[in-house]
C-alpha positions in Angstrom: 94.9 69.2 97.9 94.8 69.8 101.5 91.5 69.6 103.3 90.1 71.9 105.7 87.6 71.5 107.9 85.9 74.6 109.5 84.9 74.2 113.1 84.0 78.3 114.6 82.5 81.1 112.7 83.0 84.4 114.8 83.4 82.8 117.9 80.6 80.2 117.6 81.3 76.7 116.7 79.8 75.0 114.4 79.2 71.9 113.2 82.3 70.5 111.3 82.1 71.4 107.6 84.6 69.9 105.4 86.0 71.4 102.4 89.2 72.6 100.4 87.9 76.1 99.9 86.8 78.6 102.6 84.9 82.0 101.7 86.0 85.0 104.4 83.7 87.7 104.9 85.3 91.3 105.7 86.1 91.3 109.5 84.9 87.8 109.8 87.0 85.0 112.0 87.1 81.6 111.1 88.6 78.1 112.7 90.0 76.1 110.3 91.8 72.5 110.8 93.8 71.6 108.0 94.4 68.0 107.3 98.2 67.3 106.6 97.4 64.1 104.7 99.8 64.9 101.7 103.6 63.5 100.2 106.3 65.7 101.6 106.3 68.2 99.1 105.9 71.9 99.3 102.4 73.3 98.8 100.5 76.9 98.1 98.2 78.2 100.1 96.3 80.8 98.5 93.6 83.7 98.9 91.6 85.8 96.5 89.1 88.1 96.4 85.2 87.5 96.2 83.3 90.5 94.9 79.9 90.0 93.0 80.1 93.8 91.9 81.7 94.5 88.2 85.5 95.3 88.8 84.7 98.4 86.7 82.2 99.2 89.7 84.6 98.2 92.0 88.2 97.6 91.0 90.6 95.3 92.9 93.8 93.4 92.0 92.8 89.8 90.5 96.1 88.8 91.5 96.0 86.2 94.6 98.0 86.2 97.7 99.7 83.0 98.7 102.1 81.3 101.3 104.0 78.3 101.2 103.2 75.2 103.4 106.3 72.8 103.6 106.8 69.3 105.3 109.7 68.5 107.2 112.2 66.8 104.8 110.4 68.9 101.3 112.7 70.3 99.5 111.8 73.7 97.4 110.6 72.4 94.3 108.0 74.2 91.6 104.4 74.4 92.9 101.1 74.7 90.7 98.5 77.3 91.9 95.5 76.1 93.3 92.5 77.0 91.3 89.9 79.4 92.8 85.9 80.1 92.1 85.7 82.7 89.8 85.9 86.2 91.4 82.2 86.7 91.1 80.9 83.0 91.6 77.6 83.9 93.9 76.9 80.3 93.6 79.7 78.9 95.4 79.7 81.9 98.0 76.0 80.7 98.6 76.4 77.1 98.7 79.6 77.5 101.2 77.3 79.6 103.6 74.6 77.0 103.1 76.8 74.3 104.1 77.5 76.0 107.5 75.3 74.9 110.2 75.6 76.2 114.0 75.4 73.8 117.0 72.1 73.4 118.2 71.5 74.4 121.8 69.6 71.4 123.0 72.7 69.4 122.5 74.6 71.7 125.0 77.0 74.3 122.8 79.8 73.4 124.3 79.0 70.0 123.5 81.4 69.8 120.8 83.8 66.8 119.8 87.2 68.7 119.1 90.7 67.0 118.4 92.8 66.0 121.5 96.0 66.3 120.3 96.9 68.6 118.0 100.3 68.3 116.3 101.4 72.1 115.3 99.5 75.3 115.9 99.1 78.7 113.6 97.5 81.9 113.2 97.3 83.2 109.4 95.9 86.9 109.2 94.3 88.0 106.4 94.0 91.4 105.3 93.1 93.3 101.7 93.2 97.0 100.8 93.5 99.1 97.9 94.4 102.5 97.5 94.7 104.0 94.2 97.8 105.2 93.0 97.8 108.4 90.9 99.1 108.0 86.9 102.7 108.3 86.7 103.4 108.1 90.3 105.2 105.4 92.3 103.2 104.1 95.9 104.3 103.4 98.7 102.3 101.0 101.5 102.8 103.0 104.4 
């Protein structure tokens, strides 16, 4: 799949960290560079919930949300949904967090090598909320 390079978290540059899966906490912002080096086609970008609490205590839908990344000249095709760590995989969460490193101040906080040519810019906003719907009722969003 596509690789992602984390370069900033919550307005602070980080040492570049390349991965195929990222972890976001509520209210967190992360800047990620996507490497578009796959064959021409359409690919899912997907997100799911991470919660170390049992679903009986903190219920949430275990359905991923998706978007489609489509290369120029791609034709519609069937796509496989990417695999995710388990919703409560605390080992994955801990390993991801431990892999993130801030830039040392002694080297110059703004002495960061970033790509000089950006071919496309995207802004994705992901939000999640759950409000129970009373049994037998039809509920609608805001």
